[in-house]
N, CA, C and O atoms as a GROMACS GRO file, in nm:
protein
  592
    1MET      N    1  24.496   5.757 -14.535
    1MET     CA    2  24.514   5.842 -14.650
    1MET      C    3  24.376   5.896 -14.690
    1MET      O    4  24.286   5.818 -14.722
    2PRO      N    5  24.359   6.029 -14.687
    2PRO     CA    6  24.228   6.087 -14.719
    2PRO      C    7  24.200   6.083 -14.869
    2PRO      O    8  24.290   6.090 -14.952
    3VAL      N    9  24.073   6.072 -14.899
    3VAL     CA   10  24.030   6.070 -15.039
    3VAL      C   11  23.998   6.213 -15.082
    3VAL      O   12  23.925   6.285 -15.014
    4ARG      N   13  24.055   6.253 -15.195
    4ARG     CA   14  24.030   6.387 -15.246
    4ARG      C   15  23.945   6.380 -15.372
    4ARG      O   16  23.962   6.291 -15.456
    5ALA      N   17  23.855   6.474 -15.383
    5ALA     CA   18  23.771   6.480 -15.503
    5ALA      C   19  23.849   6.548 -15.615
    5ALA      O   20  23.933   6.635 -15.592
    6ILE      N   21  23.817   6.506 -15.734
    6ILE     CA   22  23.880   6.567 -15.850
    6ILE      C   23  23.801   6.691 -15.888
    6ILE      O   24  23.679   6.686 -15.903
    7ARG      N   25  23.870   6.802 -15.902
    7ARG     CA   26  23.803   6.927 -15.938
    7ARG      C   27  23.777   6.926 -16.089
    7ARG      O   28  23.868   6.906 -16.169
    8THR      N   29  23.653   6.947 -16.124
    8THR     CA   30  23.618   6.950 -16.266
    8THR      C   31  23.576   7.090 -16.305
    8THR      O   32  23.517   7.164 -16.226
    9THR      N   33  23.606   7.124 -16.427
    9THR     CA   34  23.561   7.252 -16.480
    9THR      C   35  23.473   7.224 -16.601
    9THR      O   36  23.498   7.131 -16.678
   10SER      N   37  23.371   7.304 -16.616
   10SER     CA   38  23.281   7.281 -16.727
   10SER      C   39  23.338   7.347 -16.853
   10SER      O   40  23.398   7.454 -16.848
   11THR      N   41  23.316   7.280 -16.965
   11THR     CA   42  23.356   7.337 -17.092
   11THR      C   43  23.242   7.424 -17.144
   11THR      O   44  23.125   7.395 -17.121
   12ALA      N   45  23.278   7.530 -17.211
   12ALA     CA   46  23.178   7.624 -17.260
   12ALA      C   47  23.107   7.568 -17.381
   12ALA      O   48  23.166   7.554 -17.488
   13GLN      N   49  22.982   7.536 -17.364
   13GLN     CA   50  22.896   7.493 -17.474
   13GLN      C   51  22.777   7.586 -17.471
   13GLN      O   52  22.685   7.568 -17.392
   14ASN      N   53  22.780   7.686 -17.559
   14ASN     CA   54  22.683   7.793 -17.551
   14ASN      C   55  22.540   7.741 -17.562
   14ASN      O   56  22.503   7.678 -17.661
   15GLY      N   57  22.462   7.767 -17.460
   15GLY     CA   58  22.323   7.726 -17.459
   15GLY      C   59  22.299   7.592 -17.391
   15GLY      O   60  22.185   7.560 -17.360
   16VAL      N   61  22.404   7.514 -17.366
   16VAL     CA   62  22.386   7.383 -17.305
   16VAL      C   63  22.404   7.393 -17.154
   16VAL      O   64  22.312   7.360 -17.078
   17GLY      N   65  22.521   7.436 -17.110
   17GLY     CA   66  22.546   7.446 -16.967
   17GLY      C   67  22.497   7.578 -16.912
   17GLY      O   68  22.404   7.583 -16.831
   18ALA      N   69  22.559   7.684 -16.956
   18ALA     CA   70  22.521   7.818 -16.916
   18ALA      C   71  22.526   7.906 -17.040
   18ALA      O   72  22.617   7.895 -17.122
   19PHE      N   73  22.428   7.993 -17.054
   19PHE     CA   74  22.423   8.077 -17.173
   19PHE      C   75  22.523   8.190 -17.160
   19PHE      O   76  22.530   8.256 -17.056
   20ILE      N   77  22.599   8.212 -17.265
   20ILE     CA   78  22.696   8.321 -17.269
   20ILE      C   79  22.645   8.423 -17.370
   20ILE      O   80  22.631   8.392 -17.488
   21LEU      N   81  22.619   8.543 -17.323
   21LEU     CA   82  22.572   8.648 -17.411
   21LEU      C   83  22.684   8.687 -17.506
   21LEU      O   84  22.796   8.712 -17.462
   22GLN      N   85  22.655   8.693 -17.635
   22GLN     CA   86  22.757   8.719 -17.736
   22GLN      C   87  22.802   8.864 -17.738
   22GLN      O   88  22.917   8.892 -17.771
   23CYS      N   89  22.715   8.957 -17.702
   23CYS     CA   90  22.749   9.099 -17.700
   23CYS      C   91  22.824   9.131 -17.572
   23CYS      O   92  22.776   9.102 -17.463
   24LYS      N   93  22.943   9.189 -17.585
   24LYS     CA   94  23.021   9.221 -17.465
   24LYS      C   95  23.032   9.370 -17.438
   24LYS      O   96  23.067   9.410 -17.326
   25ARG      N   97  23.002   9.454 -17.539
   25ARG     CA   98  23.019   9.598 -17.518
   25ARG      C   99  22.927   9.676 -17.612
   25ARG      O  100  22.911   9.639 -17.729
   26LEU      N  101  22.868   9.783 -17.561
   26LEU     CA  102  22.786   9.873 -17.641
   26LEU      C  103  22.841  10.015 -17.627
   26LEU      O  104  22.859  10.065 -17.516
   27ASP      N  105  22.869  10.078 -17.741
   27ASP     CA  106  22.918  10.216 -17.743
   27ASP      C  107  22.808  10.306 -17.797
   27ASP      O  108  22.751  10.278 -17.902
   28PHE      N  109  22.779  10.412 -17.725
   28PHE     CA  110  22.681  10.511 -17.767
   28PHE      C  111  22.756  10.639 -17.801
   28PHE      O  112  22.824  10.697 -17.716
   29HIS      N  113  22.745  10.684 -17.926
   29HIS     CA  114  22.810  10.808 -17.971
   29HIS      C  115  22.700  10.905 -18.012
   29HIS      O  116  22.606  10.869 -18.082
   30TYR      N  117  22.714  11.029 -17.968
   30TYR     CA  118  22.611  11.129 -17.994
   30TYR      C  119  22.676  11.266 -18.009
   30TYR      O  120  22.794  11.284 -17.979
   31CYS      N  121  22.597  11.363 -18.055
   31CYS     CA  122  22.639  11.503 -18.065
   31CYS      C  123  22.540  11.587 -17.986
   31CYS      O  124  22.419  11.565 -17.992
   32ASP      N  125  22.591  11.683 -17.910
   32ASP     CA  126  22.504  11.767 -17.829
   32ASP      C  127  22.425  11.868 -17.911
   32ASP      O  128  22.317  11.910 -17.870
   33LYS      N  129  22.478  11.909 -18.024
   33LYS     CA  130  22.419  12.020 -18.097
   33LYS      C  131  22.333  11.979 -18.216
   33LYS      O  132  22.239  12.051 -18.248
   34TRP      N  133  22.361  11.870 -18.279
   34TRP     CA  134  22.288  11.833 -18.401
   34TRP      C  135  22.148  11.786 -18.367
   34TRP      O  136  22.126  11.721 -18.265
   35GLY      N  137  22.053  11.820 -18.454
   35GLY     CA  138  21.914  11.781 -18.434
   35GLY      C  139  21.890  11.632 -18.451
   35GLY      O  140  21.794  11.578 -18.397
   36SER      N  141  21.978  11.565 -18.527
   36SER     CA  142  21.960  11.421 -18.547
   36SER      C  143  21.991  11.343 -18.420
   36SER      O  144  21.954  11.226 -18.409
   37SER      N  145  22.060  11.405 -18.324
   37SER     CA  146  22.092  11.339 -18.197
   37SER      C  147  21.991  11.368 -18.087
   37SER      O  148  22.013  11.331 -17.972
   38LYS      N  149  21.881  11.432 -18.122
   38LYS     CA  150  21.782  11.467 -18.020
   38LYS      C  151  21.726  11.343 -17.951
   38LYS      O  152  21.714  11.340 -17.828
   39GLY      N  153  21.692  11.241 -18.029
   39GLY     CA  154  21.640  11.118 -17.970
   39GLY      C  155  21.743  11.045 -17.885
   39GLY      O  156  21.709  10.988 -17.781
   40MET      N  157  21.869  11.046 -17.929
   40MET     CA  158  21.976  10.981 -17.852
   40MET      C  159  21.999  11.056 -17.720
   40MET      O  160  22.021  10.993 -17.617
   41ASN      N  161  21.994  11.188 -17.723
   41ASN     CA  162  22.012  11.265 -17.600
   41ASN      C  163  21.900  11.238 -17.500
   41ASN      O  164  21.927  11.224 -17.381
   42THR      N  165  21.776  11.229 -17.547
   42THR     CA  166  21.666  11.198 -17.455
   42THR      C  167  21.676  11.054 -17.405
   42THR      O  168  21.640  11.025 -17.291
   43PHE      N  169  21.726  10.963 -17.490
   43PHE     CA  170  21.744  10.823 -17.448
   43PHE      C  171  21.849  10.814 -17.338
   43PHE      O  172  21.830  10.742 -17.240
   44LEU      N  173  21.959  10.887 -17.354
   44LEU     CA  174  22.068  10.880 -17.255
   44LEU      C  175  22.031  10.948 -17.124
   44LEU      O  176  22.085  10.914 -17.019
   45ARG      N  177  21.940  11.044 -17.129
   45ARG     CA  178  21.896  11.112 -17.006
   45ARG      C  179  21.776  11.044 -16.941
   45ARG      O  180  21.739  11.079 -16.829
   46SER      N  181  21.716  10.948 -17.008
   46SER     CA  182  21.599  10.879 -16.954
   46SER      C  183  21.644  10.759 -16.869
   46SER      O  184  21.760  10.719 -16.875
   47PRO      N  185  21.553  10.704 -16.789
   47PRO     CA  186  21.589  10.586 -16.709
   47PRO      C  187  21.598  10.457 -16.791
   47PRO      O  188  21.628  10.351 -16.735
   48LEU      N  189  21.572  10.463 -16.922
   48LEU     CA  190  21.580  10.341 -17.005
   48LEU      C  191  21.721  10.285 -17.009
   48LEU      O  192  21.739  10.163 -16.999
   49ILE      N  193  21.821  10.370 -17.024
   49ILE     CA  194  21.959  10.322 -17.033
   49ILE      C  195  22.004  10.264 -16.900
   49ILE      O  196  22.078  10.166 -16.896
   50ALA      N  197  21.960  10.324 -16.789
   50ALA     CA  198  21.998  10.273 -16.658
   50ALA      C  199  21.934  10.137 -16.631
   50ALA      O  200  21.998  10.047 -16.577
   51SER      N  201  21.807  10.122 -16.669
   51SER     CA  202  21.740   9.994 -16.648
   51SER      C  203  21.799   9.886 -16.740
   51SER      O  204  21.808   9.770 -16.701
   52PHE      N  205  21.839   9.925 -16.862
   52PHE     CA  206  21.903   9.829 -16.952
   52PHE      C  207  22.037   9.784 -16.895
   52PHE      O  208  22.069   9.665 -16.898
   53ALA      N  209  22.116   9.878 -16.843
   53ALA     CA  210  22.246   9.844 -16.786
   53ALA      C  211  22.232   9.758 -16.660
   53ALA      O  212  22.314   9.670 -16.636
   54LYS      N  213  22.129   9.785 -16.583
   54LYS     CA  214  22.108   9.706 -16.462
   54LYS      C  215  22.061   9.565 -16.494
   54LYS      O  216  22.094   9.470 -16.424
   55ALA      N  217  21.983   9.552 -16.602
   55ALA     CA  218  21.933   9.420 -16.642
   55ALA      C  219  22.041   9.335 -16.708
   55ALA      O  220  22.032   9.212 -16.707
   56HIS      N  221  22.143   9.399 -16.765
   56HIS     CA  222  22.250   9.327 -16.836
   56HIS      C  223  22.386   9.370 -16.784
   56HIS      O  224  22.456   9.447 -16.851
   57PRO      N  225  22.426   9.323 -16.665
   57PRO     CA  226  22.555   9.366 -16.608
   57PRO      C  227  22.675   9.310 -16.684
   57PRO      O  228  22.786   9.360 -16.666
   58GLN      N  229  22.657   9.209 -16.765
   58GLN     CA  230  22.769   9.150 -16.838
   58GLN      C  231  22.807   9.231 -16.962
   58GLN      O  232  22.909   9.202 -17.024
   59ILE      N  233  22.728   9.332 -16.998
   59ILE     CA  234  22.756   9.418 -17.113
   59ILE      C  235  22.815   9.549 -17.062
   59ILE      O  236  22.755   9.617 -16.979
   60THR      N  237  22.933   9.583 -17.114
   60THR     CA  238  22.996   9.710 -17.080
   60THR      C  239  22.935   9.819 -17.168
   60THR      O  240  22.923   9.803 -17.289
   61ILE      N  241  22.897   9.931 -17.106
   61ILE     CA  242  22.834  10.040 -17.179
   61ILE      C  243  22.926  10.162 -17.174
   61ILE      O  244  22.964  10.209 -17.066
   62HIS      N  245  22.961  10.214 -17.292
   62HIS     CA  246  23.043  10.334 -17.305
   62HIS      C  247  22.959  10.442 -17.373
   62HIS      O  248  22.896  10.417 -17.476
   63ILE      N  249  22.960  10.562 -17.315
   63ILE     CA  250  22.889  10.675 -17.373
   63ILE      C  251  22.991  10.784 -17.399
   63ILE      O  252  23.063  10.826 -17.308
   64SER      N  253  22.997  10.828 -17.524
   64SER     CA  254  23.095  10.932 -17.556
   64SER      C  255  23.037  11.028 -17.659
   64SER      O  256  22.970  10.987 -17.753
   65PRO      N  257  23.064  11.158 -17.640
   65PRO     CA  258  23.019  11.256 -17.739
   65PRO      C  259  23.111  11.257 -17.860
   65PRO      O  260  23.233  11.246 -17.847
   66ARG      N  261  23.053  11.271 -17.976
   66ARG     CA  262  23.129  11.285 -18.100
   66ARG      C  263  23.070  11.404 -18.174
   66ARG      O  264  22.966  11.391 -18.238
   67PRO      N  265  23.133  11.518 -18.166
   67PRO     CA  266  23.074  11.638 -18.226
   67PRO      C  267  23.066  11.628 -18.378
   67PRO      O  268  23.151  11.569 -18.444
   68ASN      N  269  22.959  11.688 -18.431
   68ASN     CA  270  22.937  11.701 -18.575
   68ASN      C  271  22.922  11.568 -18.648
   68ASN      O  272  22.964  11.556 -18.763
   69THR      N  273  22.865  11.469 -18.582
   69THR     CA  274  22.838  11.340 -18.646
   69THR      C  275  22.699  11.292 -18.605
   69THR      O  276  22.644  11.337 -18.505
   70HIS      N  277  22.645  11.203 -18.684
   70HIS     CA  278  22.516  11.144 -18.650
   70HIS      C  279  22.535  11.045 -18.535
   70HIS      O  280  22.643  10.989 -18.520
   71PRO      N  281  22.431  11.023 -18.455
   71PRO     CA  282  22.444  10.930 -18.343
   71PRO      C  283  22.446  10.784 -18.392
   71PRO      O  284  22.373  10.747 -18.484
   72ILE      N  285  22.530  10.705 -18.328
   72ILE     CA  286  22.539  10.563 -18.362
   72ILE      C  287  22.544  10.481 -18.233
   72ILE      O  288  22.577  10.531 -18.126
   73VAL      N  289  22.508  10.354 -18.247
   73VAL     CA  290  22.526  10.255 -18.141
   73VAL      C  291  22.611  10.144 -18.201
   73VAL      O  292  22.575  10.087 -18.304
   74ARG      N  293  22.723  10.114 -18.136
   74ARG     CA  294  22.815  10.012 -18.186
   74ARG      C  295  22.819   9.897 -18.086
   74ARG      O  296  22.842   9.918 -17.967
   75GLY      N  297  22.798   9.776 -18.136
   75GLY     CA  298  22.804   9.657 -18.052
   75GLY      C  299  22.930   9.577 -18.083
   75GLY      O  300  22.959   9.548 -18.199
   76SER      N  301  23.004   9.541 -17.978
   76SER     CA  302  23.124   9.457 -17.993
   76SER      C  303  23.091   9.319 -17.937
   76SER      O  304  23.026   9.306 -17.834
   77TYR      N  305  23.138   9.216 -18.007
   77TYR     CA  306  23.101   9.079 -17.974
   77TYR      C  307  23.224   8.996 -17.937
   77TYR      O  308  23.337   9.036 -17.965
   78ILE      N  309  23.202   8.881 -17.876
   78ILE     CA  310  23.313   8.800 -17.828
   78ILE      C  311  23.391   8.734 -17.941
   78ILE      O  312  23.502   8.687 -17.919
   79ASN      N  313  23.335   8.731 -18.061
   79ASN     CA  314  23.410   8.676 -18.175
   79ASN      C  315  23.497   8.781 -18.243
   79ASN      O  316  23.560   8.752 -18.344
   80GLY      N  317  23.500   8.904 -18.188
   80GLY     CA  318  23.587   9.008 -18.242
   80GLY      C  319  23.522   9.100 -18.342
   80GLY      O  320  23.583   9.198 -18.384
   81ARG      N  321  23.401   9.072 -18.382
   81ARG     CA  322  23.333   9.154 -18.482
   81ARG      C  323  23.257   9.268 -18.415
   81ARG      O  324  23.233   9.266 -18.294
   82GLU      N  325  23.221   9.366 -18.496
   82GLU     CA  326  23.142   9.480 -18.449
   82GLU      C  327  23.026   9.504 -18.545
   82GLU      O  328  23.038   9.481 -18.665
   83LYS      N  329  22.915   9.552 -18.490
   83LYS     CA  330  22.801   9.594 -18.570
   83LYS      C  331  22.766   9.736 -18.530
   83LYS      O  332  22.763   9.769 -18.411
   84VAL      N  333  22.741   9.819 -18.629
   84VAL     CA  334  22.711   9.960 -18.606
   84VAL      C  335  22.573   9.991 -18.662
   84VAL      O  336  22.542   9.954 -18.776
   85ILE      N  337  22.490  10.059 -18.583
   85ILE     CA  338  22.359  10.102 -18.628
   85ILE      C  339  22.348  10.252 -18.609
   85ILE      O  340  22.371  10.304 -18.500
   86CYS      N  341  22.314  10.322 -18.716
   86CYS     CA  342  22.292  10.466 -18.710
   86CYS      C  343  22.151  10.490 -18.657
   86CYS      O  344  22.054  10.434 -18.709
   87VAL      N  345  22.138  10.572 -18.555
   87VAL     CA  346  22.008  10.596 -18.492
   87VAL      C  347  21.966  10.742 -18.506
   87VAL      O  348  21.903  10.798 -18.416
   88ARG      N  349  22.001  10.804 -18.618
   88ARG     CA  350  21.964  10.944 -18.635
   88ARG      C  351  21.814  10.960 -18.652
   88ARG      O  352  21.748  10.880 -18.718
   89ASN      N  353  21.762  11.063 -18.590
   89ASN     CA  354  21.620  11.100 -18.595
   89ASN      C  355  21.526  10.992 -18.542
   89ASN      O  356  21.409  10.988 -18.581
   90LEU      N  357  21.574  10.904 -18.455
   90LEU     CA  358  21.488  10.803 -18.394
   90LEU      C  359  21.447  10.847 -18.254
   90LEU      O  360  21.519  10.921 -18.187
   91GLU      N  361  21.330  10.801 -18.210
   91GLU     CA  362  21.284  10.829 -18.074
   91GLU      C  363  21.352  10.733 -17.976
   91GLU      O  364  21.416  10.636 -18.017
   92LYS      N  365  21.337  10.762 -17.847
   92LYS     CA  366  21.409  10.682 -17.746
   92LYS      C  367  21.360  10.537 -17.742
   92LYS      O  368  21.439  10.447 -17.713
   93GLU      N  369  21.232  10.512 -17.769
   93GLU     CA  370  21.183  10.374 -17.770
   93GLU      C  371  21.238  10.298 -17.890
   93GLU      O  372  21.269  10.179 -17.880
   94GLN      N  373  21.250  10.366 -18.003
   94GLN     CA  374  21.308  10.302 -18.122
   94GLN      C  375  21.456  10.273 -18.102
   94GLN      O  376  21.507  10.172 -18.149
   95ILE      N  377  21.526  10.362 -18.031
   95ILE     CA  378  21.668  10.339 -18.002
   95ILE      C  379  21.682  10.219 -17.909
   95ILE      O  380  21.774  10.140 -17.925
   96LEU      N  381  21.592  10.206 -17.812
   96LEU     CA  382  21.596  10.089 -17.724
   96LEU      C  383  21.576   9.960 -17.803
   96LEU      O  384  21.639   9.859 -17.772
   97GLN      N  385  21.488   9.961 -17.903
   97GLN     CA  386  21.470   9.843 -17.988
   97GLN      C  387  21.598   9.810 -18.064
   97GLN      O  388  21.633   9.693 -18.077
   98LYS      N  389  21.669   9.911 -18.114
   98LYS     CA  390  21.795   9.888 -18.185
   98LYS      C  391  21.902   9.836 -18.091
   98LYS      O  392  21.983   9.752 -18.130
   99VAL      N  393  21.903   9.884 -17.967
   99VAL     CA  394  21.999   9.836 -17.867
   99VAL      C  395  21.971   9.690 -17.835
   99VAL      O  396  22.065   9.610 -17.822
  100GLU      N  397  21.844   9.654 -17.821
  100GLU     CA  398  21.810   9.514 -17.795
  100GLU      C  399  21.842   9.426 -17.915
  100GLU      O  400  21.876   9.309 -17.899
  101LEU      N  401  21.830   9.481 -18.036
  101LEU     CA  402  21.869   9.407 -18.155
  101LEU      C  403  22.019   9.377 -18.154
  101LEU      O  404  22.060   9.266 -18.187
  102LEU      N  405  22.100   9.474 -18.115
  102LEU     CA  406  22.244   9.452 -18.104
  102LEU      C  407  22.276   9.354 -17.991
  102LEU      O  408  22.367   9.273 -18.004
  103ARG      N  409  22.203   9.363 -17.881
  103ARG     CA  410  22.226   9.272 -17.769
  103ARG      C  411  22.197   9.127 -17.809
  103ARG      O  412  22.270   9.036 -17.769
  104ASN      N  413  22.091   9.106 -17.886
  104ASN     CA  414  22.052   8.970 -17.923
  104ASN      C  415  22.131   8.914 -18.040
  104ASN      O  416  22.127   8.793 -18.064
  105ALA      N  417  22.203   8.998 -18.112
  105ALA     CA  418  22.280   8.951 -18.228
  105ALA      C  419  22.402   8.873 -18.180
  105ALA      O  420  22.444   8.885 -18.065
  106ASN      N  421  22.458   8.793 -18.272
  106ASN     CA  422  22.576   8.714 -18.236
  106ASN      C  423  22.703   8.764 -18.300
  106ASN      O  424  22.809   8.704 -18.280
  107GLY      N  425  22.698   8.872 -18.375
  107GLY     CA  426  22.817   8.929 -18.435
  107GLY      C  427  22.854   8.872 -18.570
  107GLY      O  428  22.945   8.922 -18.635
  108GLU      N  429  22.786   8.769 -18.613
  108GLU     CA  430  22.815   8.710 -18.743
  108GLU      C  431  22.755   8.796 -18.854
  108GLU      O  432  22.661   8.872 -18.830
  109LYS      N  433  22.810   8.783 -18.974
  109LYS     CA  434  22.754   8.851 -19.088
  109LYS      C  435  22.618   8.790 -19.122
  109LYS      O  436  22.594   8.672 -19.098
  110VAL      N  437  22.532   8.872 -19.176
  110VAL     CA  438  22.401   8.823 -19.218
  110VAL      C  439  22.421   8.740 -19.344
  110VAL      O  440  22.475   8.788 -19.444
  111LYS      N  441  22.377   8.616 -19.339
  111LYS     CA  442  22.396   8.525 -19.451
  111LYS      C  443  22.267   8.507 -19.527
  111LYS      O  444  22.160   8.496 -19.468
  112ARG      N  445  22.277   8.503 -19.658
  112ARG     CA  446  22.160   8.483 -19.742
  112ARG      C  447  22.129   8.334 -19.749
  112ARG      O  448  22.219   8.252 -19.768
  113VAL      N  449  22.004   8.300 -19.733
  113VAL     CA  450  21.962   8.162 -19.746
  113VAL      C  451  21.950   8.132 -19.894
  113VAL      O  452  21.872   8.195 -19.965
  114LYS      N  453  22.027   8.036 -19.940
  114LYS     CA  454  22.028   8.006 -20.083
  114LYS      C  455  21.916   7.911 -20.118
  114LYS      O  456  21.872   7.830 -20.036
  115GLY      N  457  21.870   7.921 -20.241
  115GLY     CA  458  21.765   7.833 -20.288
  115GLY      C  459  21.630   7.900 -20.279
  115GLY      O  460  21.601   7.969 -20.182
  116GLY      N  461  21.549   7.878 -20.379
  116GLY     CA  462  21.417   7.940 -20.383
  116GLY      C  463  21.312   7.860 -20.308
  116GLY      O  464  21.210   7.914 -20.266
  117LYS      N  465  21.338   7.730 -20.292
  117LYS     CA  466  21.239   7.645 -20.225
  117LYS      C  467  21.250   7.661 -20.074
  117LYS      O  468  21.359   7.674 -20.019
  118VAL      N  469  21.137   7.661 -20.010
  118VAL     CA  470  21.135   7.668 -19.865
  118VAL      C  471  21.165   7.530 -19.809
  118VAL      O  472  21.241   7.517 -19.712
  119VAL      N  473  21.105   7.426 -19.868
  119VAL     CA  474  21.125   7.290 -19.823
  119VAL      C  475  21.198   7.215 -19.934
  119VAL      O  476  21.150   7.209 -20.048
  120GLY      N  477  21.311   7.160 -19.901
  120GLY     CA  478  21.387   7.085 -20.000
  120GLY      C  479  21.370   6.936 -19.977
  120GLY      O  480  21.352   6.892 -19.863
  121SER      N  481  21.376   6.858 -20.083
  121SER     CA  482  21.360   6.714 -20.072
  121SER      C  483  21.447   6.646 -20.176
  121SER      O  484  21.471   6.701 -20.284
  122LEU      N  485  21.494   6.528 -20.144
  122LEU     CA  486  21.572   6.451 -20.240
  122LEU      C  487  21.483   6.379 -20.339
  122LEU      O  488  21.524   6.350 -20.452
  123ASN      N  489  21.361   6.349 -20.298
  123ASN     CA  490  21.266   6.279 -20.384
  123ASN      C  491  21.164   6.377 -20.440
  123ASN      O  492  21.120   6.469 -20.371
  124GLY      N  493  21.128   6.355 -20.566
  124GLY     CA  494  21.025   6.438 -20.626
  124GLY      C  495  20.889   6.399 -20.574
  124GLY      O  496  20.875   6.301 -20.501
  125SER      N  497  20.789   6.475 -20.612
  125SER     CA  498  20.654   6.446 -20.568
  125SER      C  499  20.604   6.317 -20.634
  125SER      O  500  20.636   6.290 -20.749
  126VAL      N  501  20.526   6.240 -20.561
  126VAL     CA  502  20.470   6.115 -20.614
  126VAL      C  503  20.370   6.146 -20.724
  126VAL      O  504  20.363   6.074 -20.824
  127ARG      N  505  20.295   6.250 -20.708
  127ARG     CA  506  20.191   6.285 -20.804
  127ARG      C  507  20.244   6.369 -20.920
  127ARG      O  508  20.173   6.391 -21.018
  128GLY      N  509  20.366   6.416 -20.912
  128GLY     CA  510  20.417   6.502 -21.017
  128GLY      C  511  20.388   6.647 -20.987
  128GLY      O  512  20.339   6.682 -20.880
  129VAL      N  513  20.418   6.730 -21.082
  129VAL     CA  514  20.398   6.872 -21.065
  129VAL      C  515  20.251   6.905 -21.085
  129VAL      O  516  20.189   6.858 -21.181
  130TRP      N  517  20.196   6.985 -20.995
  130TRP     CA  518  20.056   7.020 -21.003
  130TRP      C  519  20.035   7.120 -21.116
  130TRP      O  520  20.121   7.204 -21.143
  131ASP      N  521  19.924   7.109 -21.182
  131ASP     CA  522  19.888   7.195 -21.293
  131ASP      C  523  19.743   7.236 -21.273
  131ASP      O  524  19.663   7.153 -21.227
  132PRO      N  525  19.705   7.358 -21.306
  132PRO     CA  526  19.566   7.398 -21.285
  132PRO      C  527  19.467   7.327 -21.376
  132PRO      O  528  19.346   7.336 -21.354
  133PHE      N  529  19.516   7.258 -21.478
  133PHE     CA  530  19.427   7.188 -21.570
  133PHE      C  531  19.408   7.040 -21.535
  133PHE      O  532  19.350   6.966 -21.613
  134HIS      N  533  19.457   6.997 -21.418
  134HIS     CA  534  19.433   6.860 -21.373
  134HIS      C  535  19.289   6.845 -21.328
  134HIS      O  536  19.226   6.941 -21.284
  135GLY      N  537  19.239   6.726 -21.339
  135GLY     CA  538  19.106   6.697 -21.287
  135GLY      C  539  18.995   6.707 -21.389
  135GLY      O  540  18.879   6.700 -21.350
  136GLY      N  541  19.022   6.723 -21.514
  136GLY     CA  542  18.916   6.728 -21.614
  136GLY      C  543  18.942   6.836 -21.717
  136GLY      O  544  19.024   6.926 -21.698
  137ASN      N  545  18.868   6.825 -21.828
  137ASN     CA  546  18.879   6.924 -21.933
  137ASN      C  547  18.793   7.045 -21.896
  137ASN      O  548  18.683   7.030 -21.843
  138LYS      N  549  18.844   7.161 -21.924
  138LYS     CA  550  18.771   7.282 -21.891
  138LYS      C  551  18.744   7.359 -22.019
  138LYS      O  552  18.828   7.367 -22.109
  139ASP      N  553  18.627   7.416 -22.024
  139ASP     CA  554  18.590   7.499 -22.137
  139ASP      C  555  18.666   7.632 -22.125
  139ASP      O  556  18.686   7.683 -22.014
  140ILE      N  557  18.707   7.686 -22.237
  140ILE     CA  558  18.785   7.809 -22.236
  140ILE      C  559  18.703   7.925 -22.179
  140ILE      O  560  18.758   8.010 -22.108
  141LEU      N  561  18.576   7.930 -22.210
  141LEU     CA  562  18.492   8.037 -22.158
  141LEU      C  563  18.460   8.020 -22.012
  141LEU      O  564  18.415   8.116 -21.948
  142GLY      N  565  18.480   7.904 -21.955
  142GLY     CA  566  18.463   7.881 -21.813
  142GLY      C  567  18.320   7.858 -21.770
  142GLY      O  568  18.292   7.860 -21.650
  143ASP      N  569  18.227   7.836 -21.864
  143ASP     CA  570  18.087   7.819 -21.824
  143ASP      C  571  18.054   7.673 -21.799
  143ASP      O  572  17.952   7.646 -21.735
  144ARG      N  573  18.132   7.579 -21.845
  144ARG     CA  574  18.102   7.438 -21.816
  144ARG      C  575  18.232   7.361 -21.801
  144ARG      O  576  18.335   7.396 -21.860
  145VAL      N  577  18.226   7.256 -21.721
  145VAL     CA  578  18.341   7.170 -21.696
  145VAL      C  579  18.306   7.032 -21.744
  145VAL      O  580  18.202   6.977 -21.706
  146VAL      N  581  18.389   6.975 -21.829
  146VAL     CA  582  18.368   6.840 -21.881
  146VAL      C  583  18.474   6.750 -21.820
  146VAL      O  584  18.593   6.776 -21.833
  147SER      N  585  18.430   6.644 -21.752
  147SER     CA  586  18.527   6.550 -21.693
  147SER      C  587  18.543   6.430 -21.782
  147SER      O  588  18.455   6.397 -21.861
  148ASN      N  589  18.657   6.363 -21.767
  148ASN     CA  590  18.688   6.244 -21.850
  148ASN      C  591  18.611   6.124 -21.808
  148ASN      O  592  18.626   6.017 -21.868
   0.00000   0.00000   0.00000
């Protein structure tokens, strides 16, 4: 009786086993006639879009004209959300930065970090709250310092 190996499949744990890019589709919408689409038209005719598509084959790229509207780039993500960035009057290098921003995003809403403190602690300071008048008595005119 031959021994057979058990076939195992890996579970998707983003970043642990294999990284899964969150952006699945990029839509480029532009107008041929409007001046605000000038940068988008040069971006689409330049080799930047081809090199971006070749570097990221897992992202589907759709290019479609939309007459009489400002140019936009829309990113669709695997969680079902979309992010839209208006790229009117931007140069082709700036549009590439916006495309990379959409590629690196995860599709979640931008959340505000609550709390004014950068570092939070359950325990207060051992020394107490710092005050500029610690360390001795100071003359109001500031010409001499008297220590205790």
